[in-house]
Backbone as a chain_set.jsonl record, in Angstrom:
{"seq": "MGELFILTISDMKSRFTVSPLGRRNTFIKLIMVAVTALSLLSPSLAYEEPVDFSSLTPANAAIRSLLVPGWGQLFNGEKAKGYIIIAAEGVLLTGSLILYRVAENTYEKYEETGDPDSELYDRYSREITATNVLLIGAGILWGYAVIDAYLNSPRVRRGVSLRVTEKELKLVYRF", "coords": {"N": [[0.849, -1.167, 0.0], [0.612, 2.172, -0.884], [1.509, 5.576, -0.001], [0.31, 8.937, -0.005], [1.184, 12.249, 0.164], [-0.669, 15.054, 0.825], [-1.279, 18.448, 0.455], [-3.478, 20.386, 2.184], [-5.939, 22.975, 2.461], [-7.332, 24.709, 5.069], [-9.419, 26.776, 6.831], [-7.77, 28.945, 6.215], [-5.262, 28.032, 6.95], [-2.363, 26.17, 6.397], [-1.862, 22.718, 6.199], [-0.439, 19.461, 6.482], [-1.633, 16.366, 5.352], [-1.881, 12.837, 5.521], [-2.597, 10.453, 3.118], [-3.543, 7.268, 2.93], [-3.6, 5.553, 0.266], [-4.042, 2.844, -1.909], [-2.252, 1.235, -4.668], [-4.131, 0.7, -6.598], [-5.782, 2.85, -6.637], [-4.82, 4.981, -8.17], [-5.882, 6.827, -9.98], [-7.66, 8.245, -8.344], [-5.819, 9.397, -6.64], [-4.513, 11.14, -8.421], [-6.615, 12.895, -9.016], [-7.028, 14.021, -6.493], [-4.574, 15.334, -6.1], [-4.724, 17.191, -8.189], [-6.963, 18.73, -7.405], [-5.97, 19.775, -5.022], [-3.822, 21.277, -6.007], [-5.213, 23.152, -7.549], [-6.617, 24.443, -5.498], [-4.53, 25.64, -4.181], [-3.606, 27.413, -6.098], [-5.781, 29.058, -6.423], [-7.126, 30.453, -3.852], [-9.728, 31.227, -3.47], [-11.307, 29.168, -4.295], [-11.563, 27.466, -2.166], [-13.178, 28.83, -0.456], [-16.133, 29.319, -1.283], [-18.134, 31.684, -2.94], [-21.584, 32.502, -2.917], [-23.366, 31.853, -5.92], [-25.221, 33.713, -8.219], [-27.687, 32.657, -10.188], [-29.833, 33.78, -11.375], [-29.483, 36.22, -12.591], [-29.291, 37.96, -15.695], [-26.908, 37.015, -17.515], [-24.189, 36.328, -19.812], [-22.796, 33.961, -19.071], [-24.618, 32.618, -17.372], [-26.698, 32.092, -19.182], [-25.355, 30.403, -20.974], [-24.7, 28.24, -19.291], [-27.242, 27.284, -18.685], [-28.036, 26.396, -21.243], [-26.151, 24.43, -21.532], [-27.0, 22.55, -19.719], [-29.667, 21.966, -20.569], [-30.284, 21.913, -23.859], [-31.316, 24.821, -25.506], [-32.578, 25.99, -23.365], [-31.08, 28.172, -22.502], [-31.531, 29.975, -24.593], [-34.256, 30.461, -24.232], [-34.054, 31.687, -21.744], [-32.729, 34.009, -22.489], [-34.751, 35.296, -23.774], [-35.386, 34.574, -26.342], [-37.677, 33.013, -27.5], [-38.841, 31.48, -29.663], [-36.583, 30.405, -30.973], [-35.479, 28.968, -28.846], [-37.468, 27.001, -28.311], [-37.414, 25.655, -30.764], [-34.802, 24.6, -30.77], [-34.907, 22.928, -28.514], [-36.901, 21.105, -29.356], [-35.695, 20.045, -31.703], [-33.383, 18.866, -30.631], [-34.575, 16.94, -29.023], [-35.824, 15.355, -30.998], [-33.565, 14.421, -32.421], [-32.136, 12.977, -30.408], [-34.09, 11.106, -29.574], [-34.591, 9.809, -32.0], [-32.061, 8.657, -32.458], [-31.926, 6.864, -30.322], [-34.085, 5.149, -30.884], [-33.273, 4.116, -33.388], [-30.959, 2.803, -32.559], [-31.996, 0.759, -30.964], [-33.394, -0.668, -32.941], [-31.227, -1.458, -34.51], [-29.91, -3.145, -32.696], [-31.794, -5.245, -32.541], [-31.685, -6.14, -35.186], [-29.042, -7.065, -35.249], [-29.196, -9.169, -33.418], [-30.865, -10.903, -34.836], [-29.149, -11.423, -36.963], [-27.091, -12.804, -35.623], [-28.509, -15.078, -34.914], [-28.964, -16.313, -37.378], [-26.414, -17.11, -38.16], [-24.996, -16.901, -40.481], [-22.213, -15.608, -41.987], [-22.137, -14.02, -44.272], [-24.498, -12.722, -44.453], [-27.191, -10.522, -45.367], [-28.215, -9.184, -43.284], [-26.196, -8.252, -41.592], [-25.101, -6.133, -43.043], [-27.302, -4.442, -43.079], [-27.52, -3.953, -40.341], [-25.113, -2.555, -39.953], [-25.601, -0.218, -41.474], [-27.718, 0.842, -39.969], [-26.488, 1.362, -37.482], [-24.636, 3.268, -38.316], [-26.377, 5.334, -39.071], [-27.474, 5.874, -36.565], [-25.216, 6.885, -35.232], [-24.751, 9.182, -36.773], [-27.008, 10.711, -36.142], [-26.52, 11.075, -33.393], [-24.13, 12.56, -33.472], [-25.089, 14.827, -34.753], [-26.849, 15.716, -32.733], [-24.974, 16.347, -30.766], [-23.561, 18.431, -32.024], [-25.618, 20.312, -32.308], [-26.141, 20.754, -29.612], [-23.716, 21.928, -28.756], [-23.819, 24.223, -30.385], [-26.071, 25.452, -29.253], [-25.149, 26.182, -26.705], [-23.044, 27.993, -27.307], [-24.447, 29.893, -28.82], [-26.319, 30.795, -26.927], [-24.624, 32.091, -25.172], [-23.434, 34.086, -26.838], [-25.671, 35.543, -27.667], [-26.66, 36.704, -25.443], [-28.045, 39.459, -23.632], [-25.962, 41.093, -22.688], [-23.855, 40.645, -24.381], [-24.439, 40.306, -27.283], [-23.118, 40.562, -29.838], [-21.335, 39.58, -32.8], [-21.653, 36.573, -34.82], [-24.845, 35.293, -35.349], [-27.794, 33.273, -35.228], [-30.954, 34.192, -35.963], [-34.217, 33.522, -35.114], [-37.555, 33.813, -35.855], [-41.177, 33.797, -35.822], [-41.813, 34.342, -38.445], [-39.486, 34.496, -40.024], [-36.084, 33.464, -40.777], [-32.88, 34.332, -39.949], [-29.432, 34.914, -40.596], [-27.206, 36.642, -38.757], [-24.755, 39.197, -38.398], [-23.27, 40.917, -35.868], [-21.556, 43.829, -34.844]], "CA": [[0.0, 0.0, 0.0], [1.391, 3.403, -0.969], [1.0, 6.747, 0.703], [0.38, 10.162, -0.767], [1.098, 13.432, 1.003], [-1.47, 16.078, 0.164], [-1.39, 19.708, 1.166], [-4.855, 20.858, 2.177], [-6.139, 24.312, 3.011], [-8.494, 24.73, 5.94], [-9.448, 27.985, 7.655], [-6.609, 29.753, 5.84], [-4.036, 27.463, 7.503], [-1.874, 25.045, 5.607], [-1.457, 21.575, 6.998], [-0.211, 18.261, 5.692], [-2.346, 15.171, 5.768], [-1.412, 11.633, 4.84], [-3.699, 9.686, 2.555], [-3.077, 5.921, 2.61], [-4.336, 4.972, -0.844], [-3.289, 1.789, -2.565], [-1.89, 1.431, -6.072], [-5.314, 0.607, -7.435], [-6.484, 4.127, -6.616], [-3.95, 5.991, -8.76], [-6.729, 7.87, -10.553], [-8.145, 9.067, -7.235], [-4.673, 10.188, -6.194], [-4.313, 12.224, -9.373], [-7.689, 13.867, -8.818], [-6.777, 14.726, -5.234], [-3.455, 16.232, -6.326], [-5.202, 18.286, -9.032], [-7.815, 19.597, -6.589], [-5.088, 20.487, -4.1], [-3.084, 22.287, -6.774], [-6.148, 24.221, -7.877], [-6.939, 25.225, -4.3], [-3.366, 26.469, -3.882], [-3.535, 28.478, -7.079], [-6.906, 29.962, -6.237], [-7.7, 30.258, -2.529], [-11.166, 31.485, -3.47], [-12.015, 27.909, -4.51], [-11.833, 26.859, -0.873], [-14.255, 29.606, 0.156], [-16.987, 29.662, -2.413], [-19.154, 32.706, -2.81], [-22.808, 32.045, -3.572], [-23.487, 32.306, -7.303], [-26.587, 34.101, -8.568], [-28.005, 32.181, -11.521], [-31.028, 34.436, -11.881], [-29.144, 37.418, -13.356], [-29.198, 37.726, -17.13], [-25.522, 37.161, -17.949], [-23.823, 35.322, -20.82], [-22.427, 32.685, -18.438], [-25.834, 31.95, -16.91], [-27.403, 31.579, -20.358], [-24.592, 29.26, -21.499], [-24.852, 27.12, -18.355], [-28.586, 26.727, -18.881], [-28.035, 25.624, -22.491], [-25.32, 23.249, -21.328], [-27.843, 21.581, -19.01], [-30.754, 21.593, -21.48], [-30.149, 22.747, -25.06], [-32.48, 25.66, -25.767], [-32.977, 26.684, -22.147], [-30.384, 29.458, -22.504], [-32.225, 30.85, -25.522], [-35.476, 30.879, -23.54], [-33.611, 32.606, -20.693], [-32.388, 35.264, -23.157], [-35.954, 35.877, -24.361], [-35.552, 34.106, -27.714], [-38.567, 31.872, -27.263], [-38.993, 30.623, -30.848], [-35.334, 29.674, -31.163], [-35.353, 28.021, -27.738], [-38.357, 25.858, -28.517], [-36.935, 24.905, -31.933], [-33.614, 23.832, -30.364], [-35.367, 21.85, -27.616], [-37.594, 20.095, -30.164], [-34.733, 19.385, -32.594], [-32.542, 17.999, -29.802], [-35.413, 15.8, -28.65], [-35.997, 14.49, -32.173], [-32.285, 13.762, -32.71], [-31.82, 11.975, -29.376], [-35.087, 10.039, -29.638], [-34.331, 9.053, -33.229], [-30.865, 7.816, -32.292], [-32.275, 5.777, -29.402], [-34.94, 4.199, -31.613], [-32.433, 3.421, -34.374], [-30.047, 1.895, -31.863], [-32.771, -0.44, -30.589], [-33.639, -1.405, -34.188], [-29.949, -2.076, -34.887], [-29.694, -4.279, -31.785], [-32.663, -6.347, -32.978], [-31.139, -6.66, -36.443], [-27.837, -7.83, -34.939], [-29.617, -10.435, -32.803], [-31.32, -11.771, -35.939], [-27.939, -11.809, -37.692], [-26.416, -13.841, -34.84], [-29.334, -16.289, -34.955], [-28.806, -17.003, -38.661], [-25.092, -17.721, -38.192], [-24.411, -16.748, -41.815], [-21.353, -14.413, -41.969], [-22.373, -13.21, -45.469], [-25.907, -12.346, -44.449], [-27.576, -9.126, -45.617], [-28.576, -8.592, -41.995], [-25.071, -7.507, -41.03], [-25.027, -4.856, -43.767], [-28.41, -3.621, -42.568], [-27.111, -3.529, -38.991], [-24.068, -1.545, -40.105], [-26.251, 1.029, -41.896], [-28.507, 1.374, -38.854], [-25.551, 1.918, -36.497], [-24.102, 4.503, -38.901], [-27.428, 6.351, -38.95], [-27.538, 6.225, -35.139], [-24.064, 7.741, -34.94], [-24.962, 10.476, -37.435], [-27.975, 11.449, -35.314], [-25.858, 11.481, -32.144], [-23.2, 13.649, -33.788], [-25.944, 15.999, -34.977], [-27.307, 16.181, -31.43], [-23.837, 16.987, -30.107], [-23.298, 19.713, -32.688], [-26.698, 21.223, -31.919], [-25.93, 21.085, -28.201], [-22.633, 22.905, -28.721], [-24.335, 25.464, -30.968], [-26.986, 26.074, -28.295], [-24.35, 26.801, -25.638], [-22.338, 29.158, -27.858], [-25.449, 30.876, -29.203], [-26.882, 31.396, -25.712], [-23.623, 33.018, -24.653], [-23.254, 35.225, -27.741], [-26.892, 36.324, -27.808], [-27.071, 37.273, -24.17], [-28.153, 40.914, -23.772], [-24.706, 41.782, -22.394], [-22.872, 40.434, -25.448], [-25.15, 40.704, -28.495], [-22.29, 40.859, -30.997], [-20.843, 38.383, -33.449], [-22.552, 35.908, -35.753], [-25.898, 34.56, -34.657], [-28.949, 32.836, -36.005], [-32.167, 34.775, -35.387], [-35.391, 32.784, -35.548], [-38.853, 34.338, -35.429], [-42.258, 33.011, -36.431], [-41.943, 34.647, -39.863], [-38.248, 34.438, -40.799], [-34.854, 32.897, -40.252], [-31.823, 35.221, -40.405], [-28.073, 34.794, -40.109], [-26.901, 38.039, -38.487], [-23.448, 39.523, -37.838], [-23.292, 42.166, -35.118], [-20.227, 44.292, -34.48]], "C": [[0.897, 1.233, 0.0], [0.76, 4.515, -0.159], [1.208, 7.967, -0.163], [0.225, 11.33, 0.181], [0.372, 14.52, 0.225], [-1.524, 17.305, 1.051], [-2.84, 20.162, 1.067], [-4.933, 22.225, 2.831], [-7.414, 24.277, 3.842], [-8.397, 25.946, 6.848], [-8.191, 28.83, 7.469], [-5.313, 29.274, 6.494], [-3.627, 26.301, 6.616], [-1.477, 23.923, 6.554], [-1.286, 20.383, 6.077], [-1.049, 17.132, 6.257], [-1.812, 14.004, 4.949], [-2.623, 10.855, 4.373], [-3.197, 8.303, 2.176], [-3.927, 5.281, 1.513], [-3.452, 3.946, -1.544], [-2.994, 2.115, -4.021], [-3.103, 1.418, -6.975], [-6.038, 1.942, -7.542], [-5.63, 5.257, -7.183], [-4.765, 7.139, -9.336], [-7.247, 8.805, -9.47], [-7.021, 9.944, -6.71], [-4.455, 11.381, -7.112], [-5.38, 13.303, -9.224], [-7.438, 14.68, -7.556], [-5.627, 15.717, -5.386], [-3.904, 17.43, -7.159], [-6.072, 19.253, -8.24], [-6.969, 20.409, -5.617], [-4.328, 21.587, -4.829], [-3.986, 23.453, -7.145], [-6.474, 25.08, -6.656], [-5.757, 26.09, -3.884], [-3.276, 27.657, -4.831], [-4.639, 29.505, -6.885], [-7.537, 29.707, -4.871], [-9.205, 30.499, -2.488], [-11.962, 30.21, -3.742], [-12.373, 27.25, -3.184], [-12.997, 27.556, -0.168], [-15.155, 30.122, -0.947], [-17.979, 30.751, -2.036], [-20.424, 32.155, -3.449], [-22.922, 32.663, -4.968], [-24.955, 32.578, -7.59], [-26.864, 33.687, -10.011], [-29.245, 32.853, -12.094], [-30.71, 35.677, -12.711], [-28.898, 37.057, -14.82], [-27.785, 38.027, -17.614], [-25.226, 36.109, -19.012], [-23.494, 33.964, -20.202], [-23.666, 31.931, -17.967], [-26.624, 31.364, -18.071], [-26.691, 30.348, -20.911], [-24.731, 28.039, -20.596], [-26.217, 26.475, -18.517], [-28.648, 25.892, -20.165], [-27.149, 24.392, -22.403], [-26.132, 22.155, -20.629], [-28.964, 21.056, -19.904], [-30.636, 22.481, -22.713], [-31.444, 23.502, -25.351], [-32.923, 26.455, -24.563], [-32.309, 28.057, -22.066], [-31.04, 30.454, -23.444], [-33.53, 31.353, -24.904], [-35.157, 31.902, -22.459], [-33.28, 33.981, -21.272], [-33.591, 35.936, -23.801], [-36.187, 35.484, -25.807], [-36.389, 32.826, -27.694], [-38.666, 30.94, -28.469], [-37.741, 29.778, -31.059], [-35.149, 28.618, -30.075], [-36.203, 26.788, -27.932], [-37.924, 25.012, -29.715], [-35.728, 24.045, -31.549], [-34.013, 22.675, -29.453], [-36.024, 20.733, -28.42], [-36.614, 19.331, -31.053], [-33.834, 18.435, -31.809], [-33.322, 16.763, -29.374], [-35.594, 14.824, -29.79], [-34.709, 13.729, -32.469], [-31.969, 12.672, -31.692], [-32.799, 10.812, -29.399], [-34.868, 9.168, -30.868], [-33.122, 8.151, -33.094], [-31.143, 6.647, -31.355], [-33.11, 4.707, -30.11], [-34.113, 3.407, -32.635], [-31.465, 2.451, -33.723], [-30.77, 0.61, -31.469], [-33.063, -1.302, -31.819], [-32.367, -2.131, -34.617], [-29.628, -3.261, -33.986], [-30.53, -5.484, -32.201], [-32.147, -6.975, -34.271], [-29.902, -7.511, -36.174], [-28.184, -9.168, -34.278], [-30.112, -11.416, -33.859], [-30.137, -12.28, -36.745], [-27.208, -12.93, -36.957], [-27.187, -15.154, -34.882], [-29.14, -17.054, -36.265], [-27.461, -17.701, -38.75], [-24.404, -17.616, -39.541], [-23.559, -15.474, -41.84], [-21.568, -13.495, -43.176], [-23.814, -12.717, -45.553], [-26.093, -10.856, -44.72], [-27.904, -8.414, -44.301], [-27.423, -7.793, -41.384], [-24.899, -6.161, -41.726], [-26.123, -3.907, -43.297], [-28.081, -3.088, -41.178], [-26.071, -2.413, -39.069], [-24.656, -0.206, -40.53], [-27.039, 1.667, -40.758], [-27.617, 1.986, -37.775], [-24.948, 3.221, -37.016], [-25.123, 5.63, -38.785], [-27.581, 6.803, -37.499], [-26.413, 7.184, -34.779], [-24.201, 9.12, -35.568], [-25.939, 11.323, -36.612], [-27.344, 11.922, -34.006], [-24.859, 12.61, -32.377], [-23.974, 14.933, -34.044], [-26.451, 16.58, -33.674], [-26.187, 16.885, -30.677], [-23.504, 18.336, -30.705], [-24.362, 20.733, -32.312], [-26.535, 21.667, -30.474], [-24.829, 22.141, -28.062], [-23.062, 24.25, -29.28], [-25.219, 26.195, -29.956], [-26.22, 26.792, -27.187], [-23.685, 28.081, -26.141], [-23.327, 30.262, -28.21], [-26.054, 31.562, -27.982], [-25.91, 32.408, -25.124], [-23.533, 34.279, -25.517], [-24.488, 36.11, -27.848], [-27.449, 36.814, -26.48], [-27.119, 38.793, -24.313], [-26.856, 41.663, -23.477], [-23.664, 41.612, -23.487], [-23.438, 40.96, -26.759], [-24.257, 41.182, -29.638], [-21.755, 39.547, -31.555], [-21.872, 37.812, -34.402], [-23.595, 35.146, -34.949], [-26.999, 34.197, -35.635], [-30.181, 33.367, -35.3], [-33.366, 34.045, -35.974], [-36.628, 33.475, -34.986], [-39.922, 33.477, -36.087], [-42.305, 33.193, -37.946], [-40.663, 34.451, -40.671], [-37.099, 33.81, -40.022], [-33.71, 33.736, -40.817], [-30.494, 34.818, -39.804], [-27.548, 36.219, -39.978], [-25.481, 38.158, -37.951], [-23.546, 40.877, -37.165], [-21.879, 42.549, -34.75], [-20.307, 45.56, -33.659]], "O": [[1.834, 1.325, 0.794], [-0.375, 4.405, 0.305], [2.151, 8.036, -0.951], [-0.754, 11.403, 0.924], [0.756, 14.862, -0.894], [-1.783, 17.21, 2.251], [-3.369, 20.304, -0.035], [-4.091, 22.582, 3.654], [-8.462, 23.854, 3.354], [-7.404, 26.123, 7.554], [-7.626, 29.356, 8.428], [-4.356, 30.043, 6.583], [-4.473, 25.541, 6.144], [-0.836, 24.154, 7.579], [-1.912, 20.307, 5.02], [-1.162, 16.962, 7.471], [-1.35, 14.179, 3.821], [-3.56, 10.624, 5.137], [-2.483, 8.171, 1.182], [-4.87, 4.546, 1.807], [-2.257, 4.169, -1.74], [-3.433, 3.141, -4.542], [-3.099, 2.066, -8.022], [-6.833, 2.136, -8.461], [-5.721, 6.388, -6.706], [-4.383, 8.301, -9.198], [-7.271, 10.022, -9.656], [-7.244, 11.106, -6.373], [-4.24, 12.5, -6.647], [-5.075, 14.493, -9.299], [-7.618, 15.898, -7.555], [-5.696, 16.826, -4.857], [-3.512, 18.562, -6.875], [-5.935, 20.468, -8.385], [-7.222, 21.596, -5.412], [-4.207, 22.703, -4.323], [-3.575, 24.61, -7.066], [-6.593, 26.301, -6.765], [-5.948, 27.156, -3.299], [-2.919, 28.763, -4.428], [-4.445, 30.69, -7.154], [-8.396, 28.835, -4.744], [-9.884, 30.031, -1.575], [-13.158, 30.16, -3.457], [-13.381, 26.55, -3.093], [-13.713, 26.939, 0.62], [-14.96, 31.218, -1.474], [-18.576, 30.734, -0.96], [-20.346, 31.414, -4.429], [-22.615, 33.838, -5.168], [-25.825, 31.777, -7.248], [-26.338, 34.29, -10.946], [-29.663, 32.52, -13.203], [-31.565, 36.148, -13.46], [-28.368, 35.991, -15.135], [-27.491, 39.135, -18.062], [-25.934, 35.106, -19.103], [-23.872, 32.928, -20.75], [-23.749, 30.716, -18.149], [-27.162, 30.262, -17.962], [-27.336, 29.365, -21.276], [-24.865, 26.919, -21.089], [-26.333, 25.25, -18.49], [-29.24, 24.813, -20.178], [-27.369, 23.415, -23.119], [-25.963, 20.971, -20.92], [-29.185, 19.848, -19.988], [-30.865, 23.687, -22.623], [-32.521, 22.912, -25.432], [-33.575, 27.489, -24.709], [-32.93, 29.012, -21.599], [-31.104, 31.645, -23.139], [-33.871, 32.529, -25.036], [-35.895, 32.869, -22.274], [-33.521, 35.002, -20.627], [-33.464, 37.043, -24.325], [-37.1, 36.01, -26.444], [-35.875, 31.718, -27.851], [-38.581, 29.723, -28.307], [-37.833, 28.573, -31.297], [-34.713, 27.501, -30.356], [-35.737, 25.664, -27.745], [-38.051, 23.788, -29.686], [-35.64, 22.887, -31.957], [-33.507, 21.563, -29.606], [-35.744, 19.556, -28.198], [-36.692, 18.106, -31.148], [-33.552, 17.326, -32.264], [-32.779, 15.658, -29.365], [-35.529, 13.61, -29.593], [-34.747, 12.528, -32.739], [-31.579, 11.567, -32.067], [-32.394, 9.658, -29.259], [-34.948, 7.941, -30.793], [-33.141, 7.01, -33.556], [-30.639, 5.547, -31.58], [-32.868, 3.511, -29.951], [-34.236, 2.186, -32.734], [-31.18, 1.39, -34.278], [-30.232, -0.487, -31.617], [-32.989, -2.529, -31.748], [-32.421, -3.286, -35.04], [-29.124, -4.278, -34.462], [-30.037, -6.612, -32.212], [-32.17, -8.196, -34.428], [-29.724, -8.558, -36.795], [-27.539, -10.181, -34.549], [-29.82, -12.61, -33.793], [-30.119, -13.437, -37.163], [-26.756, -13.892, -37.578], [-26.584, -16.227, -34.886], [-29.147, -18.285, -36.277], [-27.361, -18.772, -39.349], [-23.329, -18.186, -39.727], [-24.1, -14.374, -41.73], [-21.219, -12.316, -43.118], [-24.282, -12.338, -46.627], [-25.253, -10.036, -44.347], [-27.87, -7.186, -44.226], [-27.65, -6.773, -40.733], [-24.588, -5.161, -41.079], [-25.891, -2.709, -43.139], [-28.331, -1.921, -40.875], [-26.149, -1.436, -38.324], [-24.259, 0.835, -40.008], [-27.03, 2.888, -40.599], [-27.96, 3.025, -37.211], [-24.766, 4.171, -36.253], [-24.768, 6.757, -38.438], [-27.794, 7.987, -37.236], [-26.638, 8.183, -34.096], [-23.812, 10.119, -34.963], [-25.714, 12.517, -36.414], [-27.6, 13.041, -33.56], [-24.758, 13.522, -31.557], [-23.564, 16.006, -33.603], [-26.486, 17.8, -33.511], [-26.419, 17.903, -30.024], [-23.198, 19.282, -29.98], [-24.045, 21.888, -32.028], [-26.767, 22.832, -30.15], [-24.99, 23.125, -27.34], [-22.719, 25.296, -28.728], [-25.127, 27.415, -29.817], [-26.602, 27.889, -26.778], [-23.751, 29.123, -25.489], [-23.077, 31.435, -27.931], [-26.279, 32.772, -27.998], [-26.322, 33.46, -24.635], [-23.553, 35.397, -25.001], [-24.364, 37.309, -28.096], [-28.584, 37.285, -26.411], [-26.311, 39.362, -25.046], [-26.67, 42.773, -23.976], [-22.684, 42.356, -23.523], [-22.953, 41.962, -27.285], [-24.619, 42.126, -30.34], [-21.729, 38.53, -30.862], [-22.846, 38.478, -34.752], [-23.271, 34.445, -33.991], [-27.102, 34.758, -36.726], [-30.425, 33.021, -34.144], [-33.512, 33.961, -37.193], [-36.73, 33.693, -33.779], [-39.61, 32.54, -36.822], [-42.779, 32.309, -38.66], [-40.734, 34.258, -41.884], [-37.141, 33.652, -38.802], [-33.576, 33.847, -42.036], [-30.427, 34.425, -38.639], [-27.453, 36.934, -40.975], [-25.043, 37.331, -37.151], [-23.868, 41.875, -37.811], [-21.079, 41.689, -34.381], [-19.276, 46.101, -33.258]]}, "num_chains": 1, "name": "protein.A"}
């Protein structure tokens, strides 16, 4: 069993503690060292200030879109865009889940036949590819939602953005 010395900060006093972690917990050791290093670099991490998530800031909008794509747009007052992103993300994720289940069933049928040259394997491969395409699309949309929520926050409102209303769709550059 190995030992790891970790410097911890408590009540603005530095003290050493010994952590008897075995070799199997190397990952935990690395995490503990990283947290300790971060707390040394930024003492404010040890004493967290309460964060106000109700104020209309770019970071709050981005965090909301990181949790639920489209929520940041709704928070910024862009209701049509928010609902479109939420619906599109739901369709992409639901479609990928359904296609994955279909692909699993196709693969089970392929295994039952035992024929390595069966058309079922090609069908399974196409279904898995379609599932992956939908998941990549969902990830891209999720990333877009976070960036868009940040850039279209009332405090930023500059750069390239996509404006969606009931009547039109515009690609806008603000400077």
